[in-house]
C-alpha positions, 0 to 999 in steps of 0.5 A: 461436614465432618472430615470423616465417619465410619459405620460398624457391621458386625456379622457372625455364621457359619461359615463366615458371611462375606461382608458388602456395602451399598452406597447412596448411589446404589454402587456396591463396594466390597474392597476399599478405594480412594475415600471409602475403607473397607476394615477386616470387621466389616465397618466402612469409613468415609474420608473427606465426606461431602454434601453428595455422601448424604443418603442410605448406606447398607451393609449386607452380611452374606453367606451360603445360608442368606443375607443379613442388612443393616442400614445407616442414614448418613445427612451431611449439614454443610452450613449456609447455603451456596448460591452459584458455587461461590462461598460468601454470605453475600455476593454482588455481581453485575449483569446487563441486558438488552431492551426489548430480548429476554434475561435469565439470571441464575441463582443455583443453590446448595446446600443441606438441608435443601435450601428455599429460593426467594427473589426480591423485586425492585419494588421489595415485592417477594416472589418465591420459587417457583412463581409464573408471572406475565412477564417475570418468572421464577423456575424451580432451580432458581432462575429468574426469566425477564421477558421484553426488559424495559428501561426500568428493569434496570434496579438491583435484583436480590436472591436468597437462599435459606435453609436450617443452616442459614442465609446467603444473598446474591445482589445482582446489579442490573444495567439495560442497553439498547440493542447490541451493535458490533463496532463500525468506524465512522471513516472506514477506509484505509488512510495515507496522511502526510504530515510536516515535522515538528506539528501535530497530527491527529489520527483518526479511529472513531468508531460507534457501537453498543456497548462502547467500542474499546480503541487499539492502536499498533505502531509501527514499532509494534507499541500498543496503545488503548483508550485515554492512555498517555505516554510522552509524545503519543495520546489516545483520545476518549474518542479514539483519536491517536494524537502524536506531538512533534512527529518526527521521521521515526514516527512514519509507517504503518499504524493499526488501530482496531475497535472491538466489543461483545459483538464484534471486532474491526480494525483498519491500517492508516500510513503516516508520512512524516513530510521533508523539505525537498533537497535536489542531489544532482547539481551542474559542476559547469556551464551546461553545453549542447550542440545545436539540433541535439537533445538536451538532457538537464537532470534534476534528480532530488528526494523527499517526502512526499513524492516530488512533483517538478516544475519541469519533468519529463521523466520521472526522475526529473530529467528534462529533454530539450529536442531539437535545440537551436540558438533560442534555447539557450539561457537558465532552466531553473528546476523545481522540487515541491511538496507540502514541507517545502521547496528546493530549486537549481538554475542551470545556465545552458548555451547552444553550440553552432557555427555557420556551414562552410565549404571546404573541398570545392572542384579545382579551377580546371577539370579535364576528362576523356569521352565516357569518362566520369565527371566528379564535382567535389563539395565538402563542408563543415558546420555545427550542427552537421551541414546538409549538402543539396544538390539540384540536377538539370531536370530539377530534382534534388539530390542531398546528403540526407536523403536515400534516394537516387536519381534516375540519371547518371548522377551520384552523390556521396554523403560527404557532398561529391556530386559524380556525372557518369557519362557527361554529354553535350546536351544543353543541361543545367546543373545547378545547387539550390537549398529547400530552405529558399536560398537564392541562386545566381540564374544560369548563364549559357553561352555559345561560341563556334570553333572550328570542328568545336561547338562549346555549351556553358551552364552554372552549377551550385553546391550549396551547405545548410543548416539553420544557422547559415548557408554557403554555396560554391558557384561552378561554371561547367564548360564541357568540350565535345571534340569531333574525334568523340573526346572532350575536355571539361572546364570548371571555374569556380565561384564561392559564396558564404551567408550567415544569419540569426 
């Protein structure tokens, strides 16, 4: 192969002939181009001669009287042949083939003169192109075809290209593998792992496949790790596992694992949480007090990883609610917060505040009223929790300050406990106050006296106050005087009693 070649084309005639050149590709040129230069005397120069320039170059001299031609044969000698475009006397490559499939191995040659191709089999059998066997074929272009690849085909196959300028060799190291398989995780599911701080944790990303897949780990901070890589506290095992020594809270986060080979790519997610011993955030500064009968809220907010499971938990934030408290609910309440990293607890002492009821405002010793005027009997009380005031009417119906109902008669009970008799009469009716919680009442005592122009009736009326810690009561002797003139006087005398129990 030379750098430049020139072909002369001297021509004479009248009129002066025009010069044309026909290339080996049958193209015509009459003017200079990048590689082909036409001189004024008709000569043709070719720059940077190539193998493809080999062939016949024809000069044509033309005028109205006719044509004349001269032909040159250009032979470009390139030296030893090229195989697959590689400029090397001997080249070794690796190829892989899957068992029971067909494998093609190229041995494309270039050179002048045209190279002769031959394949040398592993058992030193020489096969010249072309060759057609039952399982082994060598095509005219030099390609070796192996049908139904066997395990015994794993060997070196040698392609030899020769011409007059030399010889070039291609050595193919063929590896026979099992059927190709895309990667498959042994545990394909995403995972959430909780570990204690300071212990060694192994994140599993083992995968199978053919060829064996490469494992890639991407850490929460974006760092990448591949097979058998080891940096500081991190290491990727031979089986694709990711090992973290002495993990801290900084290592918590999302770990992306991927496995890939030439036939597939898969990935999974592992969330790592590094456990922290719980710490209770809310602690009482003093003794906790609650009113008897009301709800008690004990707060026990805590943090920790993983999420805390409180021993006494009604709400997710750890608040314990004790409803309808009584004195039996007093004492120490212990809140425990625990997870895999440890345990934390606090003790909250609780007292229940309660006072038995006392009647503070009963009726006066004497009440006087005219006919048709309402009679008001007071029965106000105090206590913690707030006492219930109950009156039992003569027809055995009950009026209570906690009840929203009302009797069918003329009696009214105000929220503070006062009983109002709107239309008192001289009929034999007994008013008494009892408790629906089994309070003991004095028996009604009636007495009748006859006086001039009078009739007198006496009845017992009891106002009771009650709650779970005791009761208070007033026993009222109601005396109704009826005059002939339709006027009357009402006298009330009072006796009190107060009971208490635990």
